[in-house]
C-alpha positions as CSV (number, residue, x, y, z in Angstrom):
1,R,0.0,0.0,0.0
2,R,2.8,2.4,0.8
3,K,4.5,1.8,-2.5
4,S,1.2,2.3,-4.2
5,R,0.7,5.7,-2.5
6,M,4.2,6.8,-3.6
7,A,3.5,5.7,-7.2
8,D,0.2,7.6,-7.2
9,L,1.7,10.7,-5.6
10,S,0.8,14.1,-7.0
11,I,2.2,17.2,-5.3
12,G,1.2,20.8,-5.7
13,F,2.7,24.1,-4.4
14,L,0.7,27.2,-3.5
15,G,3.5,29.6,-4.1
16,A,6.3,28.8,-6.6
17,G,9.2,30.6,-4.9
18,R,12.7,29.3,-4.4
19,M,12.0,27.0,-1.5
20,G,9.0,25.4,-3.1
21,T,10.9,24.9,-6.3
22,A,13.9,23.5,-4.4
23,L,11.7,21.0,-2.6
24,A,10.1,19.9,-5.9
25,K,13.5,19.3,-7.4
26,G,14.5,17.3,-4.4
27,F,11.4,15.1,-4.8
28,L,12.2,14.6,-8.5
29,D,15.8,13.7,-7.8
30,A,14.8,11.2,-5.2
31,K,12.3,9.7,-7.8
32,L,9.4,10.2,-5.3
33,V,7.2,11.9,-7.9
34,E,7.1,12.3,-11.7
35,A,7.3,15.7,-13.3
36,P,3.8,15.6,-14.8
37,K,2.4,15.1,-11.3
38,L,4.0,18.3,-10.0
39,S,2.1,21.6,-10.2
40,A,2.4,25.1,-8.7
41,S,0.6,28.4,-8.7
42,D,1.9,31.9,-8.0
43,V,0.8,35.4,-8.5
44,Y,4.0,36.2,-10.4
45,P,4.2,34.8,-13.9
46,G,8.0,34.7,-13.7
47,A,7.9,32.4,-10.7
48,R,5.4,30.1,-12.4
49,D,7.6,30.0,-15.5
50,A,10.7,29.3,-13.5
51,F,9.0,26.5,-11.6
52,A,7.9,24.8,-14.9
53,K,11.3,25.3,-16.5
54,E,13.3,23.9,-13.5
55,T,11.0,21.0,-12.7
56,G,9.2,20.1,-15.9
57,G,6.0,20.4,-13.8
58,N,2.8,22.2,-14.5
59,S,2.2,25.9,-13.6
60,F,-1.2,27.4,-13.0
61,E,-2.6,30.9,-12.5
62,T,-5.0,29.9,-9.7
63,N,-4.5,28.0,-6.5
64,V,-7.7,26.0,-7.1
65,Q,-6.2,24.5,-10.2
66,V,-3.3,23.2,-8.1
67,V,-5.6,21.7,-5.5
68,E,-7.7,20.0,-8.2
69,N,-4.5,18.4,-9.7
70,A,-2.6,17.3,-6.5
71,K,-3.3,15.4,-3.3
72,V,-0.3,16.6,-1.3
73,I,-0.4,20.4,-1.2
74,F,2.6,22.5,0.0
75,L,1.6,25.9,1.3
76,S,4.7,28.0,0.5
77,T,3.3,31.5,0.4
78,K,4.3,34.4,2.7
79,P,2.9,33.9,6.2
80,D,0.6,37.0,6.0
81,Q,-1.1,35.5,2.9
82,V,-2.0,32.2,4.5
83,G,-5.5,33.2,5.6
84,D,-6.6,34.5,2.2
85,V,-5.0,31.6,0.3
86,L,-6.7,28.9,2.4
87,Q,-10.0,30.6,2.4
88,G,-9.8,30.5,-1.4
89,V,-9.3,26.7,-1.6
90,K,-10.9,25.4,1.6
91,D,-14.0,24.0,-0.2
92,K,-11.7,22.1,-2.7
93,I,-9.6,20.5,0.0
94,T,-11.0,17.1,0.9
95,K,-10.0,14.5,3.5
96,D,-7.9,12.9,0.7
97,H,-5.7,15.9,0.7
98,L,-2.7,16.5,2.9
99,L,-1.7,20.2,3.4
100,V,1.9,20.8,4.3
101,S,2.7,24.3,5.4
102,I,6.3,25.7,5.3
103,C,5.1,29.1,6.3
104,A,7.2,30.3,9.3
105,G,5.3,31.0,12.5
106,V,1.9,29.8,11.2
107,T,0.5,27.4,13.8
108,I,-1.5,24.2,13.1
109,A,-4.5,25.8,14.9
110,T,-4.4,28.7,12.4
111,L,-4.1,26.4,9.4
112,E,-7.0,24.3,10.7
113,Q,-9.1,27.4,11.5
114,H,-9.1,28.3,7.8
115,L,-10.0,24.9,6.5
116,N,-13.0,22.5,6.9
117,D,-13.2,20.2,9.9
118,G,-11.2,17.0,9.4
119,S,-8.6,18.6,7.0
120,K,-5.2,17.1,7.4
121,V,-2.4,19.6,8.0
122,V,1.3,19.4,8.8
123,R,3.4,22.3,10.0
124,V,7.0,22.3,8.8
125,M,10.0,24.5,9.4
126,P,12.6,23.9,6.7
127,N,15.8,25.9,6.2
128,T,17.7,27.4,3.3
129,P,20.3,24.6,3.0
130,A,17.4,22.6,1.5
131,L,18.0,24.7,-1.6
132,V,21.1,22.5,-2.1
133,G,19.8,19.3,-0.7
134,A,21.3,19.7,2.7
135,G,18.3,20.9,4.7
136,A,17.2,20.1,8.3
137,S,13.4,20.2,8.8
138,G,11.3,19.8,11.8
139,F,7.6,19.0,11.4
140,A,4.5,18.5,13.5
141,L,1.3,16.7,12.5
142,G,-2.2,18.1,12.9
143,K,-4.9,16.2,14.8
144,A,-6.5,14.6,11.6
145,C,-3.2,13.2,10.3
146,S,-2.3,9.5,10.5
147,P,1.1,7.9,11.1
148,A,1.2,7.1,7.4
149,D,0.9,10.9,6.7
150,G,3.9,11.5,9.0
151,E,5.9,8.8,7.2
152,L,5.1,10.4,3.9
153,V,6.2,13.9,5.0
154,A,9.4,12.5,6.5
155,K,10.2,10.8,3.2
156,L,9.5,13.8,1.1
157,L,11.5,16.3,3.3
158,G,14.2,13.7,3.8
159,S,14.9,13.9,0.0
160,C,16.2,17.5,0.7
161,G,18.2,16.7,3.8
162,V,17.1,15.4,7.2
163,A,13.6,15.6,8.6
164,L,12.5,15.0,12.2
165,A,9.0,14.9,13.8
166,V,8.8,17.2,16.8
167,K,6.2,18.5,19.1
168,E,4.7,21.7,17.7
169,S,5.6,23.6,20.8
170,L,9.3,23.1,19.8
171,L,8.9,24.4,16.3
172,D,9.6,28.0,17.3
173,A,12.9,26.9,18.8
174,V,13.6,24.9,15.6
175,T,12.9,28.1,13.6
176,G,15.4,30.0,15.7
177,V,18.1,27.3,15.6
178,S,18.1,25.4,12.3
179,G,15.8,27.8,10.5
180,S,17.8,31.0,11.1
181,G,21.0,29.5,12.4
182,P,22.7,28.8,9.0
183,A,22.5,32.5,8.2
184,Y,24.6,33.3,11.2
185,G,27.0,30.6,10.2
186,F,27.5,32.2,6.9
187,L,27.9,35.6,8.5
188,T,30.7,34.2,10.7
189,I,32.4,32.7,7.7
190,E,32.2,36.0,5.9
191,A,33.6,37.9,8.9
192,L,36.5,35.5,9.1
193,S,37.2,36.0,5.4
194,D,37.1,39.8,5.8
195,G,39.5,39.5,8.8
196,G,41.9,37.4,6.7
197,V,41.8,39.9,3.9
198,A,42.4,42.8,6.3
199,A,45.4,40.9,7.6
200,G,46.8,40.7,4.0
201,L,45.5,37.4,2.7
202,P,44.1,37.4,-0.9
203,R,40.4,36.8,-1.0
């Protein structure tokens, strides 16, 4: 049954930005989904075109089209757009869908509030190293999710690095450490480089 679910997997992205596109490419590289079963929507035509070019997937102008063409839906908009986006698709999301949010700071309760009762949601905190397949993601399941939903999310996110299930109460800490931490690591490296240059080393 698990193999069948992976074989039938269709994945959509509400928001076709860099992170959504990187995740889609990770899923493709891991052979978890086929390009024709990928889809994304975005308000910016350039983002839609880039997604289609980089993944070979489908791009749509509306979020409803994505929900109608995929069963696993990644919510990858800006956090302040979540309410409007979910209100626009809530009547299209069924109990067969799995909504996976990568919007920082948006709680499971907020996601469920904007959807019909029984909707399955997962809150994820990825990080930018996922853009190069070296990410570290923490995720928490909503009350309607099954263990199989958790296994599926772990397998998908694991294709772009490592993924660990955590209590939702810990996700804010995950955001601060693994979500934001790499940026400080890069800043430290840059400062060391600048110091070396100041001491006479060639950059």
